[in-house]
TORDRENLO-888248 format. One line per 2 residues: number of its first residue (from 1); for each residue x, y, z of C-alpha. Coordinates in steps of 0.02 Angstrom, whole numbers. Layout:
REM TORDRENLO-888248
NUM> X:Y:Z  ...
***
This chain:
REM TORDRENLO-888248
1> 2927:7855:7065  2911:7682:6919
3> 2801:7544:6964  2871:7396:6976
5> 2867:7264:6829  2758:7106:6802
7> 2860:6947:6792  2776:6794:6721
9> 2852:6615:6796  2812:6498:6660
11> 2789:6311:6732  2785:6159:6636
13> 2702:6004:6746  2688:5838:6688
15> 2680:5689:6807  2777:5782:6934
17> 2645:5783:7100  2777:5729:7217
19> 2874:5894:7202  2764:6020:7131
21> 2708:6103:7289  2893:6116:7355
23> 2913:6207:7170  2764:6322:7157
25> 2801:6373:7350  2984:6437:7324
27> 2914:6536:7203  2762:6601:7277
29> 2892:6636:7434  3010:6769:7312
31> 3058:6931:7400  3004:7002:7235
33> 2811:7005:7248  2741:7057:7071
35> 2723:6892:6979  2606:6790:6883
37> 2635:6614:6904  2585:6503:6740
39> 2571:6322:6797  2530:6245:6618
41> 2479:6057:6675  2533:5958:6485
43> 2409:5795:6497  2471:5747:6668
45> 2430:5562:6713  2432:5580:6889
47> 2360:5696:7004  2460:5844:6952
49> 2339:5929:6874  2228:5911:7030
51> 2372:5983:7126  2383:6144:7009
53> 2213:6196:7037  2241:6165:7234
55> 2367:6262:7224  2288:6406:7147
57> 2164:6419:7255  2312:6460:7387
59> 2380:6620:7297  2301:6725:7175
61> 2448:6757:7072  2442:6573:6991
63> 2357:6525:6837  2330:6347:6787
65> 2293:6297:6611  2274:6111:6552
67> 2313:6049:6379  2340:5864:6291
69> 2532:5781:6316  2639:5893:6202
71> 2800:5899:6302  2889:6047:6389
73> 2888:6162:6240  2726:6143:6200
75> 2686:6186:6373  2788:6334:6391
77> 2728:6405:6225  2543:6403:6286
79> 2596:6525:6421  2668:6615:6318
81> 2536:6666:6235  2442:6697:6385
83> 2592:6777:6462  2551:6967:6529
85> 2735:7006:6615  2879:7121:6548
87> 2990:6995:6615  2953:6809:6570
89> 3047:6673:6668  3062:6475:6668
91> 3035:6349:6809  3046:6159:6804
93> 2905:6071:6899  3029:5963:6982
95> 3167:6102:7016  3142:6245:7148
97> 3216:6430:7194  3299:6494:7319
99> 3200:6672:7373  3306:6811:7315
101> 3309:6720:7140  3201:6851:7047
103> 3237:6995:7149  3433:6965:7120
105> 3384:6930:6928  3300:7104:6910
107> 3414:7196:7001  3554:7144:6888
109> 3435:7201:6716  3419:7377:6788
111> 3599:7382:6852  3683:7322:6692
113> 3553:7413:6551  3524:7233:6477
115> 3378:7126:6433  3434:6959:6523
117> 3518:6910:6678  3582:6728:6739
119> 3628:6667:6893  3688:6482:6924
121> 3620:6310:6959  3665:6154:7030
123> 3592:5989:7041  3544:5870:7174
125> 3488:5686:7144  3372:5589:7242
127> 3467:5561:7381  3501:5731:7414
129> 3691:5709:7356  3758:5883:7255
131> 3831:5823:7083  3959:5910:6990
133> 3931:6064:6908  3866:6076:6731
135> 3927:6253:6688  4042:6326:6838
137> 3976:6515:6902  4097:6661:6877
139> 4138:6708:7040  4085:6883:6989
141> 3966:6977:6883  4002:6950:6711
143> 3925:7046:6571  3930:6948:6405
145> 3921:7032:6247  3802:6907:6134
147> 3958:6860:6033  4063:6806:6162
149> 3915:6706:6240  3897:6636:6093
151> 4080:6553:6101  4046:6495:6283
153> 3895:6412:6223  3985:6312:6073
155> 4153:6277:6174  4041:6186:6297
157> 4059:6329:6439  3897:6433:6424
159> 3712:6391:6493  3591:6388:6388
161> 3451:6347:6500  3319:6462:6499
163> 3291:6419:6714  3413:6518:6762
165> 3362:6682:6651  3261:6812:6662
167> 3216:6888:6502  3135:7037:6437
169> 2960:7005:6349  3018:7088:6195
171> 3146:6961:6163  3024:6831:6115
173> 2920:6932:5992  2850:6765:5884
175> 2994:6665:5945  2947:6500:6015
177> 3025:6339:6077  3047:6198:5924
179> 2928:6054:5983  2960:5878:5981
181> 3147:5921:5982  3287:5888:6093
183> 3389:6018:6174  3273:6157:6124
185> 3337:6292:6243  3488:6310:6145
187> 3390:6309:5999  3309:6493:6054
189> 3403:6538:6142  3545:6551:6004
191> 3428:6607:5864  3397:6761:6008
193> 3584:6799:6045  3585:6941:5901
195> 3437:7030:5966  3497:7003:6152
197> 3670:7093:6131  3720:7093:6305
199> 3674:6991:6446  3735:6985:6638
201> 3808:6833:6731  3785:6823:6922
203> 3893:6694:7033  3761:6628:7158
205> 3692:6450:7124  3489:6510:7161
207> 3423:6384:7045  3416:6202:7112
209> 3398:6065:6974  3324:5902:7055
211> 3397:5761:6930  3298:5599:6954
213> 3284:5483:6808  3128:5486:6761
215> 3110:5648:6742  3048:5707:6579
217> 3164:5845:6527  3317:5708:6562
219> 3284:5546:6493  3307:5486:6327
221> 3198:5332:6241  3358:5242:6172
223> 3235:5159:6028  3210:5326:5954
225> 3386:5384:5975  3430:5419:5828
227> 3294:5546:5790  3302:5640:5935
229> 3494:5653:5942  3507:5717:5782
231> 3433:5870:5851  3591:5904:5931
233> 3685:5905:5767  3556:6025:5681
235> 3587:6142:5824  3769:6137:5811
237> 3734:6158:5615  3616:6321:5659
239> 3738:6377:5777  3874:6379:5647
241> 3764:6462:5543  3732:6589:5630
243> 3911:6602:5674  3962:6627:5498
245> 3813:6765:5477  3854:6854:5607
247> 4018:6802:5695  4118:6743:5565
249> 4278:6767:5678  4192:6620:5783
251> 4203:6492:5628  4338:6362:5711
253> 4257:6355:5881  4084:6326:5786
255> 4168:6183:5684  4239:6091:5841
257> 4049:6101:5903  4002:6044:5752
259> 4120:5886:5763  4086:5861:5931
261> 3888:5845:5949  3932:5710:5788
263> 4062:5628:5883  3929:5623:6041
265> 3788:5544:5928  3911:5406:5840
267> 3952:5353:6029  3790:5362:6082
269> 3663:5299:5956  3629:5099:5953
271> 3732:5001:5856  3576:4930:5767
273> 3520:5125:5701  3705:5123:5600
275> 3644:5063:5428  3658:5120:5244
277> 3440:5173:5288  3485:5294:5443
279> 3506:5455:5318  3590:5560:5472
281> 3694:5428:5523  3773:5428:5354
283> 3775:5613:5339  3880:5623:5504
285> 3991:5489:5439  4030:5590:5300
287> 4038:5756:5375  4178:5667:5467
289> 4277:5587:5321  4257:5752:5208
291> 4341:5866:5371  4468:5753:5452
293> 4598:5867:5381  4518:6017:5448
295> 4482:5928:5639  4660:5885:5642
297> 4716:6073:5631  4576:6129:5740
299> 4651:6205:5915  4488:6189:6012
301> 4458:5990:5972  4550:5894:6102
303> 4683:5737:6059  4540:5608:6115
305> 4416:5720:6014  4547:5711:5876
307> 4583:5515:5891  4388:5463:5926
309> 4375:5572:5748  4501:5482:5640
311> 4416:5311:5705  4228:5346:5678
313> 4285:5423:5482  4391:5253:5460
315> 4272:5112:5544  4115:5189:5641
317> 4035:5037:5679  4212:4916:5715
319> 4235:5070:5862  4087:5060:5920
321> 4074:4860:5955  4250:4884:6022
323> 4186:5028:6169  4050:4923:6204
325> 4162:4794:6241  4300:4859:6311
327> 4160:4974:6435  4088:4793:6452
329> 4258:4704:6538  4262:4890:6621
331> 4095:4846:6708
***
């Protein structure tokens, strides 16, 4: 009889002492018991680091690491270097999972003969309210070819989060999460897709995202908006390059994704940063002007997308000032 494989569950921890025990106990309570749980204290300034050590005394499957603050990706990368499991999972330290989570994910991998499985997630706010789904889970298991899953991602329908997935360790190889970047899950997952080949998506919402405004993974520094959210545009370009190289039939979907990410950038960047000195801003406006004709013919861009594209190509700062004024009148 085959031995049950080891699953390494990686949990970056930063200033989540109020929620950390709930998170860790949801992992130790898994029906799939052959786990190692790697808690990485990412330079917490509250008592999260001490709580990690205390939790490790309760369960010998828990291993604790401490590092200077480097961000979630740096914490995950440290743990990947220490993980001994045949499979790898991730949980954010203010979230929690259902007891069946890793058992269902592992069984799906074996049943469908794939290297990645994923399950649905929901989001709950600080008042306990269920928020609208970011990604709609399927009504029944869906087996995705990597090409089709990339298409879902660039049409904003797929789930790029590593937290909802169980992955064969071999997929990582020397690949790691990009540090000091936004949307690092998308970046690494898209790079992995040619190696993944197929993945299975399950319908249950077994992962619970606790949405709090102070969460390190869910906030943005407005003063540093431009260099941070430029990463989303860079990710779109990276996805377009992959599509051109591996899946040329997705060229129009990839183009739509690039336009959409650029419009998001222009809709949210502080107006004070919309200057000639901001190279990224200039490049984005130039892209919209150069590709206006193609965008108007793109079947995946909505009428609203095309309107914003046209307006931003004509007068980016003027449209933003008008947009701000209209929103102020509504507020």
